[in-house]
C-alpha positions as CSV (number, residue, x, y, z in Angstrom):
1,X,-12.2,1.6,-3.1
2,X,-8.8,1.4,-1.4
3,X,-8.2,1.9,2.3
4,X,-5.6,4.5,2.9
5,X,-3.6,5.4,6.2
6,X,-3.0,8.9,7.3
7,X,-1.3,10.7,9.9
8,X,-1.9,14.3,11.5
9,X,1.3,16.3,11.4
10,X,-0.1,18.3,14.4
11,X,-1.2,15.7,16.9
12,X,0.3,12.4,15.4
13,X,-3.1,10.7,15.4
14,X,-3.4,7.9,12.7
15,X,-6.7,7.9,10.5
16,X,-7.9,5.5,7.9
17,X,-10.3,6.3,4.9
18,X,-11.7,4.6,2.0
19,X,-11.0,6.9,-1.0
20,X,-10.5,6.5,-4.7
21,X,-7.1,6.6,-5.9
22,X,-7.5,10.1,-7.3
23,X,-8.2,11.3,-3.9
24,X,-5.5,9.4,-2.3
25,X,-3.1,12.3,-1.7
26,X,-5.6,14.9,-1.0
27,X,-5.4,16.0,2.6
28,X,-8.3,15.1,5.2
29,X,-9.4,16.8,8.4
30,X,-8.1,15.0,11.6
31,X,-10.8,13.6,13.7
32,X,-8.9,14.4,17.0
33,X,-7.8,18.1,16.5
34,X,-9.5,19.3,13.4
35,X,-6.2,20.1,11.5
36,X,-6.1,19.7,7.9
37,X,-2.4,19.1,8.0
38,X,-2.5,15.4,7.2
39,X,-0.4,13.2,5.0
40,X,-0.8,9.8,3.7
41,X,1.2,7.1,5.6
42,X,2.9,4.3,4.1
43,X,1.0,1.1,4.8
44,X,2.6,-2.1,5.4
45,X,1.3,-5.6,5.4
46,X,2.3,-9.1,5.8
47,X,1.0,-12.2,3.9
48,X,2.0,-15.7,5.1
49,X,1.3,-18.9,3.4
50,X,2.7,-21.9,1.8
51,X,3.0,-21.6,-2.1
52,X,3.8,-24.6,-4.5
53,X,7.3,-24.2,-6.2
54,X,5.6,-24.0,-9.7
55,X,3.4,-21.0,-8.6
56,X,6.2,-18.9,-7.1
57,X,7.7,-17.9,-10.6
58,X,6.5,-15.0,-12.5
59,X,6.7,-14.0,-16.2
60,X,7.6,-15.8,-19.2
61,X,11.0,-15.8,-21.0
62,X,13.0,-12.9,-22.2
63,X,14.1,-13.6,-19.4
64,X,11.6,-13.0,-16.6
65,X,12.9,-16.0,-14.8
66,X,10.3,-18.7,-15.0
67,X,11.7,-20.5,-18.0
68,X,14.9,-21.4,-16.3
69,X,16.9,-20.6,-19.3
70,X,19.8,-19.2,-17.3
71,X,20.1,-16.1,-19.7
């Protein structure tokens, strides 16, 4: 199950919940003030690593970019 982040519109508390994708946009109760005026927040993440050049391309021809046909 995905982990979603929410913010309370009344007290601005940030919350996290494990929920199914079907329930992702349903409001939840704020643990700080009890309000149900919550919204799903945009979650950001950063991944850092080194990839080999041959693993950085995606797709096949037609032209997805990995065939280097320059079309």
